[in-house]
C-alpha positions as CSV (number, residue, x, y, z in Angstrom):
1,M,-13.1,-2.7,-13.0
2,Y,-13.1,-0.9,-9.7
3,N,-13.4,-3.8,-7.3
4,L,-13.5,-2.6,-3.7
5,V,-10.5,-4.1,-1.9
6,L,-9.4,-3.7,1.8
7,G,-6.1,-4.4,3.5
8,T,-6.3,-6.6,6.6
9,G,-5.1,-5.7,10.0
10,M,-6.3,-2.1,10.7
11,G,-5.3,-2.3,14.4
12,F,-7.7,-5.2,15.3
13,P,-6.1,-8.3,16.9
14,I,-8.0,-10.8,14.7
15,P,-6.3,-13.2,12.4
16,S,-6.4,-12.1,8.8
17,S,-8.2,-15.3,7.7
18,E,-11.0,-14.5,10.2
19,Q,-11.1,-10.8,9.1
20,I,-11.5,-11.9,5.5
21,K,-14.6,-13.9,6.2
22,I,-16.2,-10.9,8.0
23,M,-15.1,-8.6,5.1
24,H,-16.8,-10.9,2.7
25,G,-20.1,-10.7,4.6
26,V,-19.9,-6.9,4.6
27,G,-19.5,-6.8,0.8
28,W,-15.8,-6.2,0.2
29,E,-14.7,-7.8,-3.1
30,G,-11.1,-8.4,-2.3
31,A,-8.2,-8.0,0.1
32,F,-4.5,-7.6,0.5
33,V,-2.3,-8.8,3.3
34,S,1.1,-8.3,4.7
35,C,3.7,-11.0,3.8
36,S,7.0,-11.9,5.3
37,P,9.2,-15.0,5.1
38,D,8.0,-16.0,8.6
39,H,4.4,-15.3,7.8
40,P,3.6,-16.5,4.3
41,P,0.0,-15.8,3.0
42,E,-1.3,-19.3,2.6
43,Q,-4.0,-19.1,5.3
44,S,-5.2,-15.7,3.9
45,A,-5.2,-17.1,0.4
46,K,-7.3,-20.1,1.6
47,A,-9.9,-17.8,3.2
48,L,-10.1,-15.5,0.2
49,Y,-10.5,-18.2,-2.3
50,E,-13.1,-20.0,-0.1
51,C,-15.0,-16.7,-0.1
52,S,-14.5,-16.2,-3.9
53,M,-12.8,-12.9,-3.1
54,K,-9.9,-11.4,-5.1
55,F,-6.4,-11.7,-3.5
56,Q,-5.3,-8.3,-4.8
57,S,-1.7,-8.1,-3.6
58,T,0.7,-8.7,-0.8
59,H,2.6,-6.0,1.1
60,A,6.3,-6.7,1.7
61,P,8.1,-5.8,4.9
62,F,9.7,-2.3,5.0
63,N,11.3,-2.0,8.4
64,R,14.8,-2.4,7.0
65,V,14.3,-1.2,3.4
66,D,16.7,1.7,3.9
67,R,19.5,-0.8,4.3
68,L,19.2,-1.7,0.6
69,W,20.7,1.7,-0.2
70,E,23.7,1.2,2.1
71,E,26.8,-1.0,2.1
72,G,26.9,-4.1,4.2
73,D,25.3,-7.5,4.7
74,E,22.1,-6.1,6.1
75,G,21.2,-4.8,2.7
76,D,21.9,-8.1,1.0
77,D,20.0,-9.9,3.7
78,F,16.9,-7.7,3.3
79,T,17.1,-8.1,-0.5
80,N,16.8,-11.8,0.1
81,V,13.8,-11.2,2.4
82,L,12.0,-9.4,-0.3
83,I,12.8,-12.0,-2.9
84,K,11.4,-14.7,-0.6
85,C,8.3,-12.6,-0.3
86,V,8.0,-12.5,-4.1
87,E,8.2,-16.3,-4.1
88,N,5.6,-16.6,-1.4
89,T,3.3,-14.2,-3.3
90,A,3.7,-16.3,-6.5
91,A,3.1,-19.5,-4.6
92,V,-0.5,-18.4,-3.8
93,G,-1.2,-17.1,-7.3
94,V,-1.0,-13.4,-6.5
95,P,0.4,-11.2,-9.3
96,L,1.3,-8.1,-7.4
97,M,3.5,-7.2,-4.4
98,I,3.8,-3.7,-2.8
99,V,7.3,-2.5,-1.8
100,H,8.4,0.6,-0.1
101,T,11.5,2.3,-1.5
102,I,12.8,3.8,1.8
103,I,12.0,4.4,5.5
104,G,13.2,7.5,7.4
105,M,12.2,11.1,7.0
106,E,15.8,12.3,7.0
107,K,16.9,10.2,4.0
108,C,16.7,11.8,0.6
109,T,19.7,10.6,-1.5
110,P,19.5,7.4,-3.5
111,T,22.8,5.6,-4.0
112,E,24.1,3.3,-6.7
113,I,24.5,0.6,-4.1
114,G,20.7,0.2,-4.0
115,L,20.0,-0.2,-7.7
116,P,21.4,-3.8,-8.2
117,R,19.5,-5.0,-5.2
118,F,16.2,-3.6,-6.5
119,E,17.0,-5.1,-9.9
120,K,17.3,-8.5,-8.2
121,I,13.8,-8.0,-6.7
122,V,12.2,-6.9,-10.0
123,L,13.9,-9.8,-11.8
124,A,12.6,-12.2,-9.2
125,G,9.1,-10.7,-9.9
126,E,9.6,-11.2,-13.6
127,K,10.7,-14.8,-13.1
128,H,7.7,-15.6,-10.9
129,G,5.1,-13.5,-12.6
130,V,4.7,-11.0,-9.8
131,K,4.7,-7.2,-10.5
132,I,6.5,-5.1,-8.0
133,A,4.6,-1.9,-7.2
134,F,6.7,0.8,-5.6
135,E,4.7,2.9,-3.1
136,N,5.2,6.6,-2.5
137,T,6.3,7.2,1.1
138,E,8.8,9.6,2.7
139,G,11.8,10.1,0.5
140,E,10.1,10.6,-2.9
141,E,13.6,10.9,-4.5
142,Y,14.0,7.1,-4.1
143,L,10.6,6.4,-5.8
144,E,11.5,8.7,-8.7
145,Y,15.0,7.1,-9.1
146,L,13.5,3.6,-9.3
147,L,10.6,4.4,-11.5
148,K,12.9,6.1,-14.0
149,H,15.3,3.2,-14.0
150,F,12.5,0.6,-14.5
151,A,10.5,2.8,-16.9
152,S,10.4,0.1,-19.6
153,S,9.8,-2.9,-17.2
154,D,6.4,-4.5,-17.2
155,Y,7.2,-5.9,-13.8
156,A,7.8,-2.5,-12.0
157,G,4.9,-0.2,-11.3
158,F,3.6,2.5,-9.0
159,C,1.2,2.2,-6.0
160,I,-0.3,5.6,-5.1
161,D,-0.9,6.1,-1.3
162,T,-3.2,9.1,-1.1
163,G,-2.5,9.7,2.6
164,H,1.3,9.6,2.0
165,E,0.9,12.0,-0.9
166,M,-0.8,14.5,1.5
167,C,1.7,14.3,4.4
168,Y,5.0,12.9,3.1
169,N,4.9,14.3,-0.4
170,A,3.6,17.8,0.4
171,K,0.5,17.3,-1.7
172,R,2.5,17.0,-4.9
173,D,0.4,15.3,-7.7
174,L,2.2,12.0,-7.9
175,I,-0.8,10.3,-9.6
176,T,-0.3,12.5,-12.7
177,K,3.5,12.4,-12.5
178,Y,3.7,8.7,-12.5
179,A,0.5,7.9,-14.4
180,S,2.3,5.7,-16.9
181,K,3.4,3.3,-14.1
182,L,0.3,3.5,-11.9
183,C,-1.1,0.1,-11.3
184,C,-2.7,0.1,-7.8
185,T,-3.9,2.3,-5.0
186,H,-3.7,2.6,-1.2
187,L,-6.6,4.9,-0.5
188,N,-6.8,6.6,2.9
189,D,-7.3,10.0,4.5
190,N,-5.4,12.1,7.1
191,M,-5.2,15.6,8.5
192,G,-2.2,16.6,6.5
193,Q,0.8,18.1,8.3
194,T,-0.2,18.8,11.8
195,G,3.0,20.0,13.4
196,D,6.0,22.1,12.7
197,K,7.4,19.3,10.5
198,I,6.0,16.2,8.8
199,T,6.3,13.1,10.9
200,W,5.1,9.5,10.9
201,Y,2.4,10.6,13.3
202,D,0.7,12.4,10.4
203,D,0.3,9.2,8.4
204,S,-2.9,8.3,10.1
205,H,-4.8,6.2,7.5
206,M,-8.2,7.5,8.4
207,L,-11.4,6.5,6.5
208,P,-12.0,8.5,3.4
209,F,-14.0,11.7,4.0
210,D,-12.9,11.9,7.7
211,G,-9.8,14.0,7.0
212,V,-8.8,16.8,4.7
213,A,-8.3,14.9,1.4
214,D,-9.9,16.2,-1.7
215,W,-11.6,13.1,-2.8
216,E,-13.3,14.6,-5.8
217,G,-9.8,15.8,-6.9
218,I,-8.3,12.4,-6.3
219,A,-11.0,10.7,-8.4
220,A,-10.5,13.2,-11.2
221,R,-6.7,12.7,-11.2
222,L,-7.1,8.9,-11.2
223,K,-9.6,9.1,-14.1
224,A,-7.3,11.5,-16.1
225,A,-4.5,9.0,-15.6
226,G,-6.6,6.3,-17.2
227,Y,-6.7,4.2,-14.0
228,K,-9.3,1.4,-14.2
229,G,-8.0,-1.0,-11.6
230,D,-9.1,-2.0,-8.2
231,L,-9.9,0.6,-5.6
232,T,-7.8,-0.6,-2.7
233,F,-8.0,0.9,0.8
234,E,-5.3,0.8,3.4
235,L,-6.9,1.9,6.7
236,N,-6.2,2.0,10.5
237,S,-8.7,2.2,13.3
238,K,-6.2,3.3,16.0
239,N,-4.6,6.6,16.9
240,K,-1.0,7.3,16.2
241,P,1.0,8.4,19.3
242,E,0.3,11.9,20.5
243,R,-2.8,12.1,18.1
244,D,-6.5,11.8,18.7
245,T,-7.7,11.6,15.1
246,H,-9.3,8.1,15.5
247,R,-11.5,8.8,18.5
248,I,-14.5,8.7,16.1
249,Y,-13.9,5.0,15.6
250,A,-13.3,4.1,19.2
251,G,-16.7,2.5,19.8
252,L,-16.7,0.3,16.7
253,D,-16.0,-3.4,16.7
254,F,-14.3,-4.9,13.6
255,E,-17.4,-5.6,11.6
256,Q,-18.9,-2.1,12.4
257,Y,-15.6,-0.5,11.4
258,I,-15.2,-2.3,8.0
259,A,-18.9,-1.8,7.3
260,L,-18.4,2.0,7.7
261,A,-15.3,1.7,5.6
262,F,-17.3,-0.1,2.9
263,E,-19.8,2.7,2.8
264,R,-17.0,5.3,2.3
265,A,-15.5,3.1,-0.4
266,K,-18.7,3.0,-2.3
267,K,-19.0,6.7,-1.9
268,F,-15.6,7.2,-3.5
269,K,-16.4,4.7,-6.2
270,E,-19.3,6.8,-7.2
271,L,-16.9,9.6,-7.9
272,M,-14.9,7.3,-10.2
273,L,-18.0,6.5,-12.4
């Protein structure tokens, strides 16, 4: 219960397999990695299993996920991309894949076109033993639509991104709202809405306790929801355009950064105990 898990990448140009070895030395207990048909996770899996670390999940591509809700071949093609990611995830023995439901701040109306495509993805998950965890992003309407549709499916769940909840979801309590489907976390901090309107720039993925998140409140809501899974952190060491939130990490190399992240992770875990 409450393994401390970190996503690779974080703005450092170091291969995931190398990052994982350093993460292990720092004390992290698991990792998740991005997955695409062109970049299957075999090397990351090898590094994780050699280090006796947990391969917690893969993260599917999301750059064209909005096409799933629109007519045309692009939507069908990207559905097949996500199904291939399910297959690659299963091939390395990982039981969980994170999927965004939409991309684009201006989009807020799910369509019936998208539902059969997402059904194919969830059915592929069921076939291969991979649960699909839908993440809260912009366009919460799409998340709600899918979680209602897949309410009875054991192969469709919810991944709470705490930073997205703050900036994209206007601090609405999605942990409580979707407690029955909650199966994983993407824990991170930010400064909330910093301009006249919410933008991608606000989604900064800072280390916990460096932004304005109520971490005691997050822990209380997770516990009230009965969450006992991994504490998975999705972080970024670099500034977004037109922002200077990450200057505090500028002098840290990769090992120093993830060591600081590990200390913050342990601090949050204490709130969960």
